[in-house]
N, C-alpha and C positions, 0 to 999 in steps of 0.2 A: 441569544437563541443561536446566534450565529457561531460560537465556541462549541456547543453542544452538536450542531449538525457536523462541525468539522470532526471531532471525535468518532460520532457515530458512523461516518464512511469509511472510518478505519478499522471497524470490525470485520471479521472473516466470517460469513455466514455460510461456507461450503461444510458439508457434513464430513464429521472425522472418519475414516475408514475403521471397521471393527476390529477388535482386538482378539487374534485368536486365542481359544483357551489352550492351555500348555496341559498336556496330557503326561508328559515323562520328560525325561531329560532331553535338553536341544540337541541337536546334530552340531557336529562340528563344521558342517559344511555352511550353514548359515553365517551370515555376517554381521556381526555383533560389534564392530570396531567403533560406533557412537554410543554404547551403553558401558555404563561403569560396572566393574566385577564387584560381587560382593566378596569381602573378605572370608576365609573359612570359618574363624570362630561363629560369625554371624550368620552365614547361611547353613551352618551344620556340617558341610563337606570336610573331607579330612585334607591336610594340607599336602601338597603335591611331594611327590618323592624324587622326582626326577628334576634335576638343577638346570636352571636356564642356560648356564655356561660350564661347559666342561673345558674350560680352557685353563691351562696350567704353563705358569711360567717360572724359571730358575734363573738367576742370575750369579755368576761368580765376578765379584769386584775387586779390584786391588790397587795400590797406590804408595806412592814414597814421597816423604816430604823433606827436603833439607833446607836447613837453615844455619846461619852463623852470627855470631853477636861478640861485641865487643865491649869488655868490663874495666875500668880503669882502678877496681877494687874488688878483684876476684874473692879476697877472703874476709870481707865485711869488716866486723870489730873485732875480730880473732888478734890480729897484729896491729902495733901502730902503725907500721908503714904500709902502705897500700900497695898491691900487687894487681897490675895489669895483665890481662889475659884474653884470650880469644876461645871461644867455644864453637864447636858445632856439634849440630844436632841433626839427627836421622831417625825420621819415623815412617817406617812402612806400615802398610795396614792391607788386610785381606777380610774379605765380606762374603757372605752367602745369604743371598735374597730370593726367598722361596715363597712362592703365592700358590696356594690351592683354591678351591672354591669354597672353604670354609676357613682357611688360615693363611695368614701372612706372617712369617717369620722372618728376621733378620738377624744372623749372628754375626758380629763382628771381632776381630782381634787385632790389637794395634800395640805391638811393642815400641819402645823409644829408646834411643842411644845417645846420651850427651858426652862429648869429650871434649877436655880443656887441654889446650897446647901447652902450656907451661905447668900448671897444677893439676898432675894426672891423679892426686888423691881426692879432686873433687868430680871425677867421673861418675857417671851412673847410669842406670839403666831401668826403665818403667816397661810396665805391662797392663794391657787394659783389654777386658774379654766383656762381651755384652750381647747375652740373646734377649732380643725383642721381639714379642708376639703381639698379635692383635686379629680381630677379625676382619675378614676380607670385605670389602665393599660389595653388596649385591650389583649381579650386573644388571643393566638395565635394558629389557626386551624391546 
């Protein structure tokens, strides 16, 4: 009997406030911060046309990497006598990072140059271009 009396004392007997009838769309002046919004496919409303964030950002990035290496056999198994050599590599890059409300685009161009000190026939150049696109993350309001 004692546990039932303890639980019974926790019941709230105050009458609930009457819920007003909804006649039309609710005005924006009411504060509904504690209510969950119904998504448009469920509520039958159309999707909003205005974006939550009109922010746009563009970045131009660039850089340069310089490396050097020593090898005691630059020609590999081409000749029976190993040839030691020092190589120098230069790798610049440039990138355009553009973000709009619906798209994130990163375009990168990176050429590369390698020069050998003694064996100039092994000099080379490389190129790399990569456009990467993706959807922007929606802004949190």
